[in-house]
N, C-alpha and C positions, 0 to 999 in steps of 0.2 A: 505494501500500498504504501502511494505518494499522499504527501499533502503540501501545500501550497498554500503561506494563508499572510496577509498585511499585517507587519505591527505596526505600523505608521505609514505616514506617506513615502517616508524616503528609503524604507527598510520591507523587503518578502524577506520571508522565512519556509525551507524549507524541509521537508522532512520524512524519511523512510526511503523506500528503494525507489531511485530510478533507472527503472528497468524496463523492456520493451512492452511487458505486461499489462503496465499501468500508464504508460508515459503520456498517452492522449489522454485520458484523464488530469492529471497533473497541467498538460498545455492547455487545456481548457479553461483550468483553473487562473492560472497567470493572467492569461489573456485577459480575462476578465476584468480581473486587479488592475493589468498593467491598463488598460484602457483609458483608465483615467487617473493614472499617475500621471505628475509633472517633473520638470529638472533633474538632477540626478538621482537612481533609485539601486539600491544596494540590495543585488539577491543573495541571499545568505545560506550557504550550503552544509554549513556546523552539521546538521540535523540528518545528514541524509546518509545510510546506511551501506548501503549498494546502488554502485552504475553499471551502466552498461554504454553503447555507444550511442545510445536512442537517451542519454542525459546529457551528448551534445548536440540533438539532433533538437533538443527539448530547448536548449540553451538557446541556438540559434532562431527558433519559432520566438523566444523571446523580444530577440533583438530583434524581428522583422516586425513582430508586431508594433514596437514603438521607431522605430527610421524615420516616420515621414511626420510625426509629433516633435521631435527635437529632442525627446529625452533619454540621457545617459543611463546606458545600463555597463553597474560592476558586478564583478562577479565575488566572493568573499566565501574564504576558509573552500576552499573548492577542493574536493577527496583527490586522496595519490592517485587514485586509480581512474579518475577524469584526466587529471593533467598526461596522465602516463598515454590515457588515448589520444588526446587532445596533440600529444608530440609523435605520438606515431601512423596520424596522421596528416599532421603540418602545420597543422591548426592551433598550436601555443598559442603564438601571437597573438588569438582570441580575447585572449583572458590578461593581460598586461595591464 
């Protein structure tokens, strides 16, 4: 199970497993929250317990959701496994 919740206007917290079986539900939750966000918003991965490549897809969907509205997303507390997947496919610079 993956959970996406808004802590405040500038922080979204993620919890649980961000893997293929649940990523679409998490994506819908995030897109709903992001639709009203402004400015710089941090997405906190501290509560994420497991990831697969779907977690990268989740991140890019979040970026796409806000790209035309001037919202800047910042990933914080990224899981080591997610960093490894990003490096493997050459996308690590998306998290700097």
